[in-house]
C-alpha positions as CSV (number, residue, x, y, z in Angstrom):
1,X,0.1,0.0,-0.1
2,X,1.2,3.7,-0.7
3,X,0.7,5.4,2.7
4,X,0.5,9.2,2.5
5,X,2.1,9.8,5.8
6,X,4.0,13.0,5.1
7,X,1.1,15.5,6.0
8,X,1.3,18.0,8.6
9,X,-1.7,19.9,7.8
10,X,-4.1,16.6,7.6
11,X,-4.6,14.1,10.0
12,X,-6.4,10.9,10.1
13,X,-7.5,10.6,13.7
14,X,-9.4,7.7,14.1
15,X,-12.1,5.6,11.7
16,X,-14.6,2.7,12.4
17,X,-18.2,2.2,12.5
18,X,-18.5,3.7,8.7
19,X,-16.7,7.1,9.9
20,X,-13.7,8.8,9.6
21,X,-12.4,11.5,12.2
22,X,-10.2,13.9,10.5
23,X,-8.2,16.5,11.2
24,X,-7.8,19.6,8.5
25,X,-5.6,22.0,9.7
26,X,-7.6,23.0,12.9
27,X,-11.0,21.8,12.1
28,X,-11.8,18.5,12.8
29,X,-14.4,16.5,10.5
30,X,-16.5,13.6,10.8
31,X,-17.4,12.0,7.4
32,X,-18.8,8.5,6.3
33,X,-16.3,6.1,5.2
34,X,-17.4,3.1,3.8
35,X,-14.3,1.0,3.9
36,X,-14.4,1.9,7.9
37,X,-16.4,-1.5,8.7
38,X,-14.8,-2.5,11.6
39,X,-15.6,-1.1,15.2
40,X,-13.8,1.8,16.8
41,X,-13.5,2.6,20.8
42,X,-13.8,6.2,20.0
43,X,-11.7,7.3,22.8
44,X,-10.3,10.7,21.2
45,X,-12.9,13.1,22.6
46,X,-12.9,15.0,19.1
47,X,-15.6,12.5,17.8
48,X,-18.0,14.1,20.2
49,X,-17.0,17.6,19.7
50,X,-15.8,17.9,15.9
51,X,-16.3,21.3,13.7
52,X,-18.5,19.5,11.4
53,X,-20.0,16.1,10.7
54,X,-21.9,15.0,7.8
55,X,-24.7,12.9,8.1
56,X,-26.5,10.7,5.7
57,X,-30.1,10.6,4.8
58,X,-31.9,7.5,4.7
59,X,-33.4,8.4,1.4
60,X,-29.9,9.5,0.1
61,X,-27.5,12.1,0.2
62,X,-27.2,13.9,3.5
63,X,-26.2,17.2,5.0
64,X,-23.5,18.9,7.1
65,X,-23.9,19.5,10.9
66,X,-21.6,22.3,11.5
67,X,-20.8,24.5,14.6
68,X,-18.3,27.2,14.0
69,X,-16.7,25.7,10.7
70,X,-15.9,28.5,8.1
71,X,-17.2,28.3,4.8
72,X,-13.4,27.5,3.4
73,X,-10.2,27.4,4.8
74,X,-6.7,26.8,3.7
75,X,-4.4,23.4,4.0
76,X,-0.5,22.8,2.9
77,X,1.5,19.9,1.5
78,X,5.2,20.7,1.5
79,X,5.0,23.7,-1.3
80,X,1.5,23.4,-2.2
81,X,-1.7,25.0,-0.6
82,X,-5.1,23.9,-1.3
83,X,-8.6,25.7,-0.3
84,X,-11.1,23.2,1.7
85,X,-14.5,23.5,1.6
86,X,-17.0,21.2,2.7
87,X,-19.6,20.3,0.4
88,X,-22.4,17.7,-0.5
89,X,-21.9,14.4,-1.0
90,X,-19.5,14.7,2.0
91,X,-16.5,15.7,0.0
92,X,-14.2,18.7,0.9
93,X,-12.2,19.4,-2.4
94,X,-9.2,17.1,-1.8
95,X,-8.6,14.0,-1.3
96,X,-5.4,13.6,0.8
97,X,-4.1,10.0,-0.1
98,X,-3.5,11.4,-3.6
99,X,-0.2,13.3,-1.8
100,X,1.7,10.1,-2.9
101,X,0.8,10.5,-6.3
102,X,2.0,14.1,-5.8
103,X,5.3,13.1,-4.5
104,X,5.9,10.6,-7.5
105,X,5.0,13.1,-10.1
106,X,7.3,16.0,-8.5
107,X,10.1,13.5,-8.4
108,X,9.8,12.2,-11.9
109,X,9.4,15.7,-13.6
110,X,12.1,17.3,-11.3
111,X,14.7,14.5,-12.8
112,X,13.5,14.1,-16.2
113,X,16.3,16.4,-17.7
114,X,14.0,17.9,-20.1
115,X,10.6,20.0,-20.6
116,X,7.7,17.9,-19.7
117,X,4.1,18.4,-20.8
118,X,1.3,16.9,-18.5
119,X,-2.5,16.3,-19.3
120,X,-4.7,15.8,-16.1
121,X,-7.8,14.7,-17.1
122,X,-10.9,14.3,-14.9
123,X,-8.8,17.0,-12.8
124,X,-11.1,18.1,-10.1
125,X,-9.5,20.8,-7.9
126,X,-6.3,20.2,-9.2
127,X,-4.4,18.7,-7.0
128,X,-2.2,16.8,-9.3
129,X,-2.1,20.3,-11.8
130,X,-0.8,22.0,-8.7
131,X,1.8,19.4,-8.1
132,X,3.1,19.0,-11.8
133,X,3.5,22.8,-12.1
134,X,5.2,23.4,-9.2
135,X,7.4,20.7,-10.0
136,X,8.2,23.0,-13.7
137,X,5.9,21.0,-16.0
138,X,3.3,22.7,-18.3
139,X,-0.1,21.3,-17.5
140,X,-3.2,21.0,-19.3
141,X,-6.0,20.5,-16.7
142,X,-9.4,19.1,-18.1
143,X,-12.8,18.6,-16.2
144,X,-16.2,19.0,-17.3
145,X,-17.3,20.9,-14.6
146,X,-16.9,24.6,-14.5
147,X,-16.5,25.1,-10.9
148,X,-14.2,22.5,-10.3
149,X,-12.0,24.5,-13.2
150,X,-12.5,27.7,-10.8
151,X,-11.4,26.1,-8.0
152,X,-8.3,24.5,-9.5
153,X,-7.3,27.9,-10.4
154,X,-7.6,29.2,-7.0
155,X,-5.6,26.4,-5.6
156,X,-2.8,27.3,-8.4
157,X,-2.9,30.8,-7.3
158,X,-2.6,30.2,-3.6
159,X,0.4,27.7,-4.4
160,X,1.9,30.7,-6.0
161,X,1.3,29.5,-9.6
162,X,-0.6,32.3,-11.0
163,X,1.8,32.8,-14.0
164,X,2.5,28.9,-14.1
165,X,2.3,27.4,-18.1
166,X,-1.4,25.8,-17.2
167,X,-4.0,25.4,-19.9
168,X,-7.5,25.6,-18.0
169,X,-10.1,23.8,-19.8
170,X,-13.8,22.9,-19.3
171,X,-14.8,20.0,-21.7
172,X,-15.6,16.4,-21.7
173,X,-12.1,14.5,-21.5
174,X,-13.0,12.3,-24.5
175,X,-13.8,15.0,-26.7
176,X,-10.8,16.7,-25.7
177,X,-8.5,14.1,-25.8
178,X,-10.0,13.4,-29.4
179,X,-9.6,16.9,-30.5
180,X,-5.9,16.9,-29.2
181,X,-5.4,14.2,-31.3
182,X,-6.6,15.7,-34.3
183,X,-4.6,18.4,-33.6
184,X,-1.5,16.8,-33.1
185,X,-0.7,17.9,-29.7
186,X,1.2,15.0,-27.7
187,X,1.9,14.9,-24.0
188,X,5.0,13.4,-22.0
189,X,2.8,12.3,-19.3
190,X,-1.1,12.1,-18.2
191,X,-2.9,11.7,-14.9
192,X,-6.1,10.1,-14.8
193,X,-8.9,10.0,-12.3
194,X,-11.9,9.2,-14.1
195,X,-15.5,8.5,-12.1
196,X,-17.5,5.3,-11.5
197,X,-20.5,6.5,-13.4
198,X,-21.5,9.6,-15.1
199,X,-22.5,11.1,-18.7
200,X,-21.1,12.7,-21.5
201,X,-22.2,15.9,-23.1
202,X,-24.8,14.3,-25.5
203,X,-26.1,11.8,-22.8
204,X,-23.5,9.3,-23.2
205,X,-23.1,6.7,-20.4
206,X,-20.0,6.2,-18.8
207,X,-19.6,3.2,-16.9
208,X,-16.0,2.7,-15.4
209,X,-16.1,-1.3,-16.2
210,X,-17.3,-0.8,-19.6
211,X,-15.4,2.6,-20.8
212,X,-12.2,2.8,-19.0
213,X,-10.0,0.1,-21.0
214,X,-11.3,2.0,-24.9
215,X,-10.5,5.4,-22.8
216,X,-7.1,4.2,-22.0
217,X,-6.4,3.2,-25.6
218,X,-7.8,6.6,-26.7
219,X,-5.1,8.4,-24.2
220,X,-2.4,6.2,-25.7
221,X,-2.6,8.2,-28.9
222,X,-2.0,11.6,-27.2
223,X,1.7,10.3,-25.6
224,X,4.9,11.7,-27.2
225,X,7.3,9.5,-28.8
226,X,8.9,9.3,-25.5
227,X,6.2,9.3,-22.6
228,X,7.6,9.5,-18.9
229,X,4.6,8.4,-16.9
230,X,0.5,8.1,-16.9
231,X,-0.9,7.7,-13.4
232,X,-4.5,6.0,-13.4
233,X,-6.5,6.3,-10.3
234,X,-10.0,4.4,-9.3
235,X,-12.1,4.9,-6.7
236,X,-14.5,2.1,-7.7
237,X,-15.4,-0.6,-4.9
238,X,-14.0,-3.7,-6.2
239,X,-11.7,-2.8,-8.9
240,X,-8.4,-4.1,-7.8
241,X,-4.5,-2.6,-8.5
242,X,-4.0,-5.5,-10.4
243,X,-7.0,-4.8,-12.9
244,X,-5.2,-1.2,-13.1
245,X,-1.6,-2.9,-14.0
246,X,-3.3,-5.2,-16.4
247,X,-4.5,-2.1,-18.7
248,X,-1.7,0.2,-18.1
249,X,0.8,-2.6,-19.5
250,X,-1.3,-4.0,-22.0
251,X,-2.1,-0.5,-23.8
252,X,0.5,1.9,-22.6
253,X,3.5,-0.7,-22.1
254,X,2.5,-2.8,-25.2
255,X,3.0,0.6,-27.3
256,X,6.2,2.1,-25.8
257,X,7.5,-0.6,-23.2
258,X,8.2,0.4,-19.9
259,X,6.7,-0.9,-16.5
260,X,4.0,-0.9,-14.7
261,X,3.0,-0.8,-10.8
262,X,-0.2,-0.4,-8.9
263,X,-1.3,-0.5,-5.3
264,X,-3.8,0.7,-2.9
265,X,-3.6,4.2,-1.5
266,X,-4.0,4.5,2.1
267,X,-3.7,7.2,5.1
268,X,-2.4,6.5,8.1
269,X,-4.7,6.3,11.3
270,X,-3.4,7.8,14.1
271,X,-5.3,5.6,17.0
272,X,-4.4,2.3,15.6
273,X,-1.5,2.4,13.9
274,X,-2.9,0.9,11.1
275,X,-3.8,2.1,7.4
276,X,-7.1,3.2,6.1
277,X,-7.7,1.9,2.6
278,X,-8.6,4.6,0.2
279,X,-9.1,3.5,-3.4
280,X,-6.1,2.7,-5.8
281,X,-3.6,3.7,-8.3
282,X,-1.4,2.5,-11.3
283,X,1.5,4.0,-12.3
284,X,3.0,3.3,-16.2
285,X,6.7,4.7,-16.2
286,X,8.3,4.8,-19.2
287,X,12.2,3.6,-19.7
């Protein structure tokens, strides 16, 4: 498991009973987590006096119960700064376990010895975009949600990257990649964080199990002659890291060589000394 254990502003204090207790800088949140099916003795008093708690509704969705929780605040990871904002469906705008991938792309870009162009697809609030840009890459950030792209721009500004070479694109990822291929644009690295389910601009249904393999095949055509890396994230329950390895190695490795490693992503739990699994990631690494 790749464990994001380099945080200072984020801490997973405890988890269990279908919930996680987290510290986001000075704010403490309780959020649902379907992986935490074990029981916790909940000795930490913060369970009872959290600044915010997300409660699921029996009819679907849910709502936040907040005490003095600010609408937004900032947290830092090494040289990066992000805006945190509790939203619908329990999210905060940041997945802290992705820090292991931010460290990976930083090292790869800085040690490449050449200019690196990165394409970040389903890019959300831009954690990977900011990490790649801070490491010196030029980045194309693509997400279909206008609000998420605006949030990513703010994260870039907070991280001192207002003048960095980043293209901000609001578009369907597959349609955009198809157009980039026709334009002859190529990228040295790609980061993908596709959803489990979604709909395209013309009502096309995206189901990860059916759509992922042909999408990775499409993405392979937008890579440069000597690609550096491809990262494929998955938060779909039941999709093991071995599946990500198989897809990346057959599609990307079959075309460019290199090798693929995949593993679970995890967060260290202070109360138990164990780790909470938080999805999976596959990394194809060029020769």
